[in-house]
N, C-alpha and C positions, 0 to 999 in steps of 0.2 A: 463585415465581421463575418469571419467564416464560423460556421456551427456545424458540429457533430454529434452524432445522434450515437447515445451508448444502449447498447439493447442488453437487458441482464433479466437472468433467466435463474431461478434456485437449482441448487444440483438436485439430482433425482434421489439422492440419500435423505434430503431434507432436512441435513444439518446445520443452515443459517449459513451456509457458505453459497455466493452468488457467483455466476460465470459471465461476463460483461466482454463485449464485443464492438466494433466500430466496423463499419463496412467497409472503409479503406485498409484498416490492416487485420482484420478478422479479431480472435480472441486474444485479449490485452490484461485480463485481471479472472481470478478466481479469491472472491474476497468477500468477508463480513460487511465490508463497506465500501462497494465496487465503484459509486459515482467517485468518492474521494481518492481511491486509490487509481481508479484510472485517469482522473486530473492529472495525480504524478507521472503517471506512465505516458501520456501526451506528453507532457514535459519533456519526460526525459527522450521521447522520438523527434523533439526538435519542435513541436508546435509552437506558436506563439502564445504567452500567456492571455493576450484578449481572446483568445478561441473559445467560443461559446460552448460548454458541453450541455446536452439537453439528454436525462436518462428516461427511458420507455421500459415500462416493465412488461414482462411476456403476454400479460393480457390488453396490451396497448396504452397503459394510462401513464401521460408525462406526467413524472413525480419530480423531479431535481433541473434547475437549470442554473448556469451561474458561469463565469469567465475561468479558465483551468488553473489560471495564476493566482484567483484566489481563493479557489474551491482545493486547491493541493497543499493551502497552508493550515488546514483541518484534520482532524481525525476525531472517532467517535468513542467515549469513554462511557462506562456503565455505571449508575451512581447507585453506590452500595447502600444509600440511606433510604429506598423505593420511591426516588423521584424520577425513574427513568433515564435513558442516555440523554449524553449532551455533547455538544461540538466544544473541542479544546485544541489548544495551537499544535500542531503536526510536530513532532520530534522525530527525526531519522534514529534509523534504529543501528546503535553502534556497537558492534559485538564485542566484548572485555575479553581480555586477555586472562588466560589461568593465572591465577596468584602464583604460582612457581614461577613462571616465565617473567612476571614484573619485577619480584624481589630477590631473584636469584644473581648469583654471579655466575661468569664460564664455568662450565666444569673443568674440573683438573684433569689435566691427562694421567692417565694409567702407564706406567713405564715397567716393561716386563722384567720381572728380576730374575736372576739365573742362581742355582744353588748348587 
């Protein structure tokens, strides 16, 4: 089974966004949840779902590990009730159409008039 190491480092701005890269591809994510987003990116690059992803922090700590096909199915949601973040099923972002585009009929053509 193939194993890929994801190196992560928080951006210099210290804003909670992490940069994640793998040796074979370079930088693949800028994210607040780099492990999960990297798994989805690797699937899009064509890696098999059974590929193991191992995350290592900038201090060398091995922190998370799992098959990308399973890891990619989750995202992190902050809990408003003070219990901390939790893993929930991932749903891909689907941009919504503007209201006008959904409920409007085709525009009426304007015909020039002569006086």
